[in-house]
Each structure stands twice: as C-alpha cells, then as structure tokens.
N, C-alpha and C positions, 0 to 999 in steps of 0.2 A: 539165506537172508535175501529178501527181495531188493531189487535195485530201486533207487528213488524214482518216482514218477518223472518222466521227462515232458516238458512243455515245449511246443513248437515255438521257435523264435519268430517274432513279428517281422514281417517284411515291409511294414509301413515306415516311410521316411520320417525321421525325427526332425521336428522343426527346431532349429538352433537359433532362430531369430528372436526368441523371447525367453522368459524365465518360467518354464512349465505353464505356458498358456498366456503369460502376461507379456505384452510387447516390450522388447528391450530397446527403448529409444528415449531421448530426452523428453522430459515432461515439465516444461517451464510453467511456472505459476505466476499469475498477475494478482497482486494483493493491493486493494484500495483501502488505505488506512485513513479513517476520518474521525471527526469528533470536534467538539467545541474548542475554541481558542483557549490555550492554557492548560490542556490536559496532559501535555507531554509527548506529542507525536514525534517530534524530532529527537527528543531524549530517548524514546523507546527504540527508534531506529538506530541511534548511536549504540545503544546497549546490544541490539541484535547483531550489529557488526562486530562488537567487542567479543561476542560469543564465538566468532569465527564463521558465522553463517555467510555464505557467498550469495550475493544478489546485486542486481543493478538498482541503485537508489535514484529515482527520478528527480531531476532538478527542475523546479517550476520557474517559469518566467514571471517577473513582477515589475510594476512601475514604481513601487515604493522605494523610499530611501533605505539603504542598508543600515541595520542596527550595529552597535559596537560588536566587534569580533566576527561579524558575518563576512564570508568570503564569496566574491562573485564567481559563479560557476560551480560552487560547492554547496552553499546554502540555498542560493537562488541564482537565476540569470537576471541580474538587475539591468533593465533596459529602459530607454526613454519611452514616452507615450507614443511618439512617432514610430519608433522601431516596433512597438507592440502592435500598432495599427497596421504596419507593413506585414507583420506575421499573420494577422487576421486576413488581410487581402490575399496573401499567398497560400492560404489554407494550411499553414504550418502548425496550427494549434488544434489539439484534440478537443479541448474545451477551454473556455475562459469565462471569467465573471468579474464583476465589480465587487470588491470585498473591502469594506471599511475605507471607501473613497480611493482605493488603488486597484488597478487591474492585476489579475493573476491568471495564468494559463499554463496548460501542459503541452510542451512541444511534442509533436508527433514523433520526431526522431528519437526522443528519450525512451520510447517504448518499442517502436517497430524494429530498430536495430538490435537491441539486446534480445528480444523475443526470437528473432531470426537466428541468433547465435545460440539459442537454447538456454538462455539465462533466466532465472527468476527475476521478476520486476516488481518492486515495491514503491508505491507512491503515497505521499500524504497530501490529501486535499481537504478543503473545507466541506462541510455537510452539503452545501448548495452544489458544489462541483461533483460530489460523489454520485448524485442522481444521474447527471449527464454521463459520467464514466460507466455506470452500470449499463446504460443503453448502448453506448458506443462499443463496449467490450463485453459482450455476453460470455459468461464462463469465468469472469474474474471473481476473486474471493473478496467479499466486503467485510470490513471489520470496523466497528464503532468503539473508539477508545474514550473512556471517561475517567473521572476521578471518583473517589469514594464519597466525597461530600462536596457541596457547593463551596463551603469555606476553604477547602483544600485547593480548589481551582482558583479562587480569588487570591489566596496566598501565593500561588505559582505566578499569577499575572503580576502581582505586586513585586515579586522577586525578580522578574525580568527587568524591572525599572525602565520599561520602554513606553509605558502608557501613562496618561494623566488619570486622575480619579474618575473624571467624567468618561474617558474612553473605556476604563475598566468596567464602569457601570453599564455601558452599552454592550460590551462583550458578554457580561453576565446575563443581561436581559435576553440577548440573542441566544445564548446557550440554553436557556430555559425552553425556548421554542424549538431549538435543534434536537433536544432530547426526545421530542415527539416523533422524530424520524427514526429512532432506534429500531423499531420493529421491521424496518425495510432492509436492515443489514443481516447478514448470515451469522455473524459472531459479535458478541459484546465482551470487551475486555476492560476490567477495572484496573487502572494504573495506581496501585496503592502507594501511599507515601513511603519513601525509603525502601521500596520493593521493586525497583526498576529491572533488576535481573530476572525476577519472576515474570514480569510483564514480557520481557524479551523472550523468555523460554516459551511462554504461551503463544506468542506470535510464530515462533519457530515450529511449534507443534501444529499450528494451523497450516503453515506452508507444507509440512510433511504430510499431513492428512489429506490436503487437497491434491497432492501429487499421487496419492495411493488410491484415489477414488476409482471405482469400477466404471463410472460414467464420465471419467476424465475426458475433456476435449481441449485442444489447444485454443487459446483465445485468438480471435480474429477481430481486427479493428474495423468497425463499420463506418 
C-alpha cells in the first residue's frame, strides 16, 4: 500500500494579528440618526439600549427649557444662551443650528472621547444638522428615521403634550420639506407604530453591517 503523499510544510510566518486576513482591531462606528420631529428618534435609541447594544449615546447641548421628565446631562445638556455662545467661541461644538427658536449643538467631546476608546457612537440630530455632520465626519453611517404615515407622526407629536396646535402645524410643514432630503442618507428606517423593537433591531443590524464592510475606515473629525 502506498504511503499518503506528503506535502512540504510552509515556512511562511502566520499573521496572528487578524482573523484570516481581516484586521483584529476595534472598528467603532458613528451613526447619525436623523428625521423629522416626532418620528421617535429618542424612543428608538432607548429600545436599542434595551436590547443590550453597547454604544455611546451623544448628548446634545440646547438652550431650550427642559420638558417634563427630561434630565440634564442625559436627555440634553441644558445650557443658557450665554454658555452656548461661549461654547461656539471656544470651538467646542462640532455643529450647531437654530431649531424652532432654540439653539442646539453637538459637543466635540461627546464624540472624540468615545471614538478614541473604540466605542460605537450614535447621535440623533435634526435633518438640518445631519448635513453638517456628514461633511465633518466622513465615513459616518447616516440613517433617516420616519413614520409610516403623516397622521402617525402628528399623533406622536400630540402625545408628547409639549407643543401647541400651531407649533405642531409648523413641525409637520417642516417635516414635509425634510422628507425631500431622504435620498442623501444611506439608510431609511420606518418606525412602525407599536413595532419599536423591530426598529431597534434594524438599527443594530446597520451598526453590525457597517463594522463588517471591507472598505471600513475609522471616522475622523474634520
């Protein structure tokens, strides 16, 4: 009986720094979650956290008055107009805008620190701010969140009990214009009524897919 054919052992050094050709290193993802007012951006991120997904949730600075049950430092950094002006002067904000008569801005520290630590970063910004964020952070994943119907968005706005009928009308009119910006985003997610867990799972899938891209590159703030 013939002996099995022997093959010479390779003398090439095996690279143990990756997974069979894929670099073994942290791949933090930056997600820009945007969409009209009332589509459930905060609720979607709450649900994402409830699934056990680990990420840094960016806290935006604003000059508006806190709503009932909102917590300073968790929902927003509630600051005075003077403090906001100081943040602009010191170049502490990645972007800022006047939204419904109040200023909102994203503190640079909310992104740079977590990214350096290898954490995923997820921020919810208005559609106006998302355009600036795309330019300042090339490589970030952009997601447009919306409701299934306009009536559903209106019901959500009414349910918050934070706006007058006139303010809701303004938000709805603005939302119609913001929908025209949808093609500029990489992903569109419909936040169906009573299906918030499915919305969160979709966001989780987007984060996972972005990390697995062969053309992945770590986001750098410009």
